[in-house]
N, CA, C and O atoms as CSV, one atom per row, in Angstrom:
chain,resi,resn,atom,element,x,y,z
A,1,UNK,N,N,0.863,-1.174,0.038
A,1,UNK,CA,C,-0.010,-0.001,-0.004
A,1,UNK,C,C,0.910,1.218,0.021
A,1,UNK,O,O,1.920,1.249,0.725
A,2,UNK,N,N,0.528,2.216,-0.767
A,2,UNK,CA,C,1.295,3.516,-0.876
A,2,UNK,C,C,0.449,4.565,-0.321
A,2,UNK,O,O,-0.777,4.463,-0.362
A,3,UNK,N,N,1.080,5.638,0.232
A,3,UNK,CA,C,0.366,6.753,0.898
A,3,UNK,C,C,1.044,8.020,0.628
A,3,UNK,O,O,2.272,8.107,0.601
A,4,UNK,N,N,0.204,9.061,0.416
A,4,UNK,CA,C,0.744,10.458,0.212
A,4,UNK,C,C,-0.087,11.386,1.067
A,4,UNK,O,O,-1.311,11.435,0.939
A,5,UNK,N,N,0.567,12.114,1.929
A,5,UNK,CA,C,-0.097,13.107,2.774
A,5,UNK,C,C,0.076,14.455,2.171
A,5,UNK,O,O,1.201,14.870,1.894
A,6,UNK,N,N,-1.068,15.197,1.944
A,6,UNK,CA,C,-1.080,16.474,1.335
A,6,UNK,C,C,-0.149,17.396,2.117
A,6,UNK,O,O,0.560,18.197,1.507
A,7,UNK,N,N,-0.129,17.313,3.416
A,7,UNK,CA,C,0.700,18.192,4.272
A,7,UNK,C,C,2.162,17.978,3.948
A,7,UNK,O,O,2.931,18.930,4.086
A,8,UNK,N,N,2.617,16.790,3.522
A,8,UNK,CA,C,3.996,16.507,3.169
A,8,UNK,C,C,4.438,17.251,2.007
A,8,UNK,O,O,5.636,17.493,1.862
A,9,UNK,N,N,3.558,17.637,1.157
A,9,UNK,CA,C,3.928,18.367,-0.086
A,9,UNK,C,C,3.762,19.856,0.033
A,9,UNK,O,O,3.837,20.598,-0.946
A,10,UNK,N,N,3.524,20.294,1.314
A,10,UNK,CA,C,3.461,21.761,1.536
A,10,UNK,C,C,2.184,22.413,1.813
A,10,UNK,O,O,2.160,23.621,2.047
A,11,UNK,N,N,1.088,21.684,1.805
A,11,UNK,CA,C,-0.219,22.319,2.038
A,11,UNK,C,C,-0.662,22.195,3.477
A,11,UNK,O,O,-0.268,21.238,4.143
A,12,UNK,N,N,-1.430,23.077,3.971
A,12,UNK,CA,C,-1.998,23.026,5.300
A,12,UNK,C,C,-3.324,22.282,5.147
A,12,UNK,O,O,-4.408,22.857,5.242
A,13,UNK,N,N,-3.182,20.950,4.901
A,13,UNK,CA,C,-4.317,20.155,4.589
A,13,UNK,C,C,-4.043,18.741,5.160
A,13,UNK,O,O,-2.935,18.216,5.054
A,14,UNK,N,N,-5.090,18.149,5.766
A,14,UNK,CA,C,-4.978,16.834,6.433
A,14,UNK,C,C,-5.368,15.678,5.513
A,14,UNK,O,O,-5.543,14.550,5.974
A,15,UNK,N,N,-5.504,15.957,4.203
A,15,UNK,CA,C,-5.934,14.871,3.261
A,15,UNK,C,C,-4.800,13.877,3.142
A,15,UNK,O,O,-3.618,14.220,3.156
A,16,UNK,N,N,-5.217,12.631,3.024
A,16,UNK,CA,C,-4.246,11.435,2.810
A,16,UNK,C,C,-4.792,10.647,1.729
A,16,UNK,O,O,-5.958,10.256,1.774
A,17,UNK,N,N,-3.989,10.377,0.717
A,17,UNK,CA,C,-4.309,9.520,-0.366
A,17,UNK,C,C,-3.618,8.161,-0.220
A,17,UNK,O,O,-2.404,8.117,-0.018
A,18,UNK,N,N,-4.354,7.060,-0.316
A,18,UNK,CA,C,-3.795,5.701,-0.168
A,18,UNK,C,C,-4.282,4.865,-1.352
A,18,UNK,O,O,-5.459,4.913,-1.710
A,19,UNK,N,N,-3.394,4.117,-1.942
A,19,UNK,CA,C,-3.750,3.245,-3.014
A,19,UNK,C,C,-2.657,2.075,-3.095
A,19,UNK,O,O,-1.626,2.105,-2.424
A,20,UNK,N,N,-2.961,1.112,-3.919
A,20,UNK,CA,C,-2.061,0.001,-4.043
A,20,UNK,C,C,-0.810,0.374,-4.898
A,20,UNK,O,O,0.266,-0.190,-4.701
A,21,UNK,N,N,-0.963,1.283,-5.797
A,21,UNK,CA,C,0.233,1.617,-6.648
A,21,UNK,C,C,0.583,3.136,-6.553
A,21,UNK,O,O,-0.252,3.967,-6.198
A,22,UNK,N,N,1.825,3.440,-6.881
A,22,UNK,CA,C,2.226,4.858,-6.917
A,22,UNK,C,C,1.480,5.608,-7.937
A,22,UNK,O,O,1.142,6.771,-7.720
A,23,UNK,N,N,1.192,4.980,-9.087
A,23,UNK,CA,C,0.451,5.597,-10.200
A,23,UNK,C,C,-0.910,6.001,-9.724
A,23,UNK,O,O,-1.351,7.108,-10.034
A,24,UNK,N,N,-1.619,5.147,-8.970
A,24,UNK,CA,C,-2.900,5.479,-8.498
A,24,UNK,C,C,-2.899,6.583,-7.427
A,24,UNK,O,O,-3.819,7.398,-7.364
A,25,UNK,N,N,-1.860,6.595,-6.596
A,25,UNK,CA,C,-1.746,7.631,-5.605
A,25,UNK,C,C,-1.604,8.954,-6.357
A,25,UNK,O,O,-2.288,9.925,-6.033
A,26,UNK,N,N,-0.731,9.000,-7.349
A,26,UNK,CA,C,-0.521,10.197,-8.099
A,26,UNK,C,C,-1.804,10.667,-8.849
A,26,UNK,O,O,-2.076,11.865,-8.935
A,27,UNK,N,N,-2.551,9.733,-9.365
A,27,UNK,CA,C,-3.820,10.021,-9.984
A,27,UNK,C,C,-4.830,10.721,-9.003
A,27,UNK,O,O,-5.406,11.781,-9.247
A,28,UNK,N,N,-4.958,9.993,-7.888
A,28,UNK,CA,C,-5.897,10.515,-6.866
A,28,UNK,C,C,-5.351,11.857,-6.267
A,28,UNK,O,O,-6.117,12.767,-5.951
A,29,UNK,N,N,-4.036,11.933,-6.129
A,29,UNK,CA,C,-3.440,13.132,-5.590
A,29,UNK,C,C,-3.660,14.346,-6.527
A,29,UNK,O,O,-3.948,15.462,-6.096
A,30,UNK,N,N,-3.510,14.060,-7.801
A,30,UNK,CA,C,-3.726,15.153,-8.821
A,30,UNK,C,C,-5.244,15.655,-8.796
A,30,UNK,O,O,-5.543,16.847,-8.876
A,31,UNK,N,N,-6.126,14.667,-8.683
A,31,UNK,CA,C,-7.534,15.009,-8.567
A,31,UNK,C,C,-7.797,15.887,-7.283
A,31,UNK,O,O,-8.512,16.888,-7.332
A,32,UNK,N,N,-7.214,15.480,-6.203
A,32,UNK,CA,C,-7.366,16.211,-4.958
A,32,UNK,C,C,-6.795,17.674,-5.077
A,32,UNK,O,O,-7.396,18.652,-4.633
A,33,UNK,N,N,-5.593,17.732,-5.710
A,33,UNK,CA,C,-4.912,19.028,-5.903
A,33,UNK,C,C,-5.820,19.960,-6.794
A,33,UNK,O,O,-5.929,21.163,-6.557
A,34,UNK,N,N,-6.440,19.352,-7.793
A,34,UNK,CA,C,-7.320,20.164,-8.721
A,34,UNK,C,C,-8.555,20.592,-8.001
A,34,UNK,O,O,-8.859,21.784,-7.999
A,35,UNK,N,N,-9.291,19.698,-7.388
A,35,UNK,CA,C,-10.553,20.010,-6.813
A,35,UNK,C,C,-10.504,20.802,-5.511
A,35,UNK,O,O,-11.384,21.620,-5.243
A,36,UNK,N,N,-9.491,20.562,-4.716
A,36,UNK,CA,C,-9.431,21.144,-3.384
A,36,UNK,C,C,-8.502,22.416,-3.348
A,36,UNK,O,O,-8.777,23.398,-2.658
A,37,UNK,N,N,-7.420,22.328,-4.116
A,37,UNK,CA,C,-6.402,23.429,-4.045
A,37,UNK,C,C,-6.378,24.220,-5.327
A,37,UNK,O,O,-5.635,25.200,-5.391
A,38,UNK,N,N,-7.122,23.879,-6.345
A,38,UNK,CA,C,-7.207,24.653,-7.562
A,38,UNK,C,C,-5.988,24.546,-8.454
A,38,UNK,O,O,-5.781,25.398,-9.319
A,39,UNK,N,N,-5.188,23.530,-8.264
A,39,UNK,CA,C,-4.014,23.293,-9.121
A,39,UNK,C,C,-4.395,22.530,-10.394
A,39,UNK,O,O,-4.934,21.425,-10.330
A,40,UNK,N,N,-4.115,23.119,-11.516
A,40,UNK,CA,C,-4.521,22.465,-12.746
A,40,UNK,C,C,-3.343,21.967,-13.520
A,40,UNK,O,O,-3.505,20.950,-14.195
A,41,UNK,N,N,-2.176,22.559,-13.505
A,41,UNK,CA,C,-1.000,22.123,-14.234
A,41,UNK,C,C,0.178,21.902,-13.237
A,41,UNK,O,O,0.563,22.787,-12.473
A,42,UNK,N,N,0.718,20.658,-13.301
A,42,UNK,CA,C,1.842,20.324,-12.489
A,42,UNK,C,C,3.007,19.973,-13.426
A,42,UNK,O,O,2.909,19.046,-14.229
A,43,UNK,N,N,4.118,20.730,-13.312
A,43,UNK,CA,C,5.183,20.436,-14.245
A,43,UNK,C,C,5.939,19.160,-13.778
A,43,UNK,O,O,5.663,18.663,-12.686
A,44,UNK,N,N,6.825,18.658,-14.535
A,44,UNK,CA,C,7.527,17.498,-14.331
A,44,UNK,C,C,8.330,17.464,-12.993
A,44,UNK,O,O,8.356,16.468,-12.271
A,45,UNK,N,N,8.969,18.603,-12.725
A,45,UNK,CA,C,9.769,18.704,-11.500
A,45,UNK,C,C,8.869,18.636,-10.311
A,45,UNK,O,O,9.253,18.012,-9.322
A,46,UNK,N,N,7.672,19.240,-10.320
A,46,UNK,CA,C,6.750,19.201,-9.196
A,46,UNK,C,C,6.263,17.782,-9.034
A,46,UNK,O,O,6.175,17.328,-7.893
A,47,UNK,N,N,5.959,17.083,-10.019
A,47,UNK,CA,C,5.486,15.667,-9.908
A,47,UNK,C,C,6.610,14.863,-9.349
A,47,UNK,O,O,6.344,14.014,-8.499
A,48,UNK,N,N,7.885,15.051,-9.756
A,48,UNK,CA,C,8.930,14.273,-9.205
A,48,UNK,C,C,9.078,14.564,-7.726
A,48,UNK,O,O,9.334,13.636,-6.958
A,49,UNK,N,N,8.928,15.805,-7.287
A,49,UNK,CA,C,8.914,16.114,-5.893
A,49,UNK,C,C,7.776,15.453,-5.123
A,49,UNK,O,O,7.966,14.978,-4.003
A,50,UNK,N,N,6.661,15.431,-5.697
A,50,UNK,CA,C,5.544,14.799,-5.058
A,50,UNK,C,C,5.783,13.255,-4.989
A,50,UNK,O,O,5.481,12.636,-3.968
A,51,UNK,N,N,6.287,12.680,-6.001
A,51,UNK,CA,C,6.588,11.218,-5.982
A,51,UNK,C,C,7.582,10.906,-4.864
A,51,UNK,O,O,7.521,9.830,-4.269
A,52,UNK,N,N,8.444,11.782,-4.588
A,52,UNK,CA,C,9.472,11.520,-3.519
A,52,UNK,C,C,8.824,11.482,-2.116
A,52,UNK,O,O,9.433,10.980,-1.171
A,53,UNK,N,N,7.591,12.013,-1.982
A,53,UNK,CA,C,6.897,12.042,-0.728
A,53,UNK,C,C,5.991,10.816,-0.542
A,53,UNK,O,O,5.449,10.623,0.546
A,54,UNK,N,N,5.820,9.998,-1.562
A,54,UNK,CA,C,4.944,8.825,-1.445
A,54,UNK,C,C,5.680,7.813,-0.596
A,54,UNK,O,O,6.860,7.536,-0.810
A,55,UNK,N,N,4.932,7.240,0.417
A,55,UNK,CA,C,5.549,6.255,1.303
A,55,UNK,C,C,4.844,4.961,1.119
A,55,UNK,O,O,3.679,4.916,0.722
A,56,UNK,N,N,5.556,3.893,1.412
A,56,UNK,CA,C,5.025,2.593,1.501
A,56,UNK,C,C,4.561,2.341,2.895
A,56,UNK,O,O,5.315,2.571,3.841
A,57,UNK,N,N,3.359,1.882,3.065
A,57,UNK,CA,C,2.914,1.649,4.442
A,57,UNK,C,C,2.413,0.193,4.616
A,57,UNK,O,O,1.998,-0.191,5.710
């Protein structure tokens, strides 16, 4: 199981995304970023930074 905490990528937000794969965590995280934080475009460097915060639980 993989996990990404929104707070770990710099937001004052308690959301946590959990999924079986890193790809699914990124998909769900992008949806959360879009709907909750208004982020529509994430460049490759930002995505790499977010990937580095995904943990195996």
